[in-house]
VMD Tcl script that draws the C-alpha trace (Angstrom):
set ca {
  {27.98 1.48 -16.53}
  {29.80 -1.48 -15.03}
  {26.94 -3.99 -15.25}
  {25.40 -2.74 -18.46}
  {25.95 -6.08 -20.18}
  {23.57 -7.69 -17.66}
  {20.63 -5.38 -18.41}
  {19.12 -7.37 -21.35}
  {19.16 -10.62 -19.37}
  {17.64 -8.97 -16.30}
  {14.92 -7.42 -18.47}
  {14.16 -10.83 -20.01}
  {13.88 -12.45 -16.59}
  {11.74 -9.59 -15.27}
  {9.30 -9.98 -18.17}
  {9.11 -13.72 -17.54}
  {8.40 -13.27 -13.82}
  {5.82 -10.56 -14.57}
  {4.01 -12.73 -17.13}
  {4.23 -16.11 -15.38}
  {4.11 -15.08 -11.71}
  {2.32 -11.72 -11.45}
  {1.65 -12.05 -7.71}
  {5.32 -12.68 -7.01}
  {6.30 -9.81 -9.31}
  {4.12 -7.43 -7.30}
  {5.71 -8.61 -4.06}
  {9.19 -8.04 -5.50}
  {8.27 -4.55 -6.69}
  {6.69 -3.68 -3.35}
  {9.76 -4.92 -1.52}
  {12.15 -2.84 -3.62}
  {10.02 0.27 -4.06}
  {7.54 0.14 -1.19}
  {9.47 2.50 1.08}
  {10.69 4.87 -1.60}
  {8.55 7.74 -0.32}
  {10.01 7.35 3.16}
  {13.57 7.40 1.84}
  {12.85 10.23 -0.61}
  {12.20 12.51 2.37}
  {15.62 11.81 3.87}
}
mol new
graphics top color blue
foreach p $ca { graphics top sphere $p radius 0.5 }
foreach p [lrange $ca 0 end-1] q [lrange $ca 1 end] { graphics top cylinder $p $q radius 0.2 }
display resetview
């Protein structure tokens, strides 16, 4: 995978956001995954 070297840093940042800013983390998740059911039917 081209960006595989970035995965550990992204995971670290994601954990930090989840722990320190849970409301923002939920908004980010909803933004990225909120319409997944709509697109899954395409």
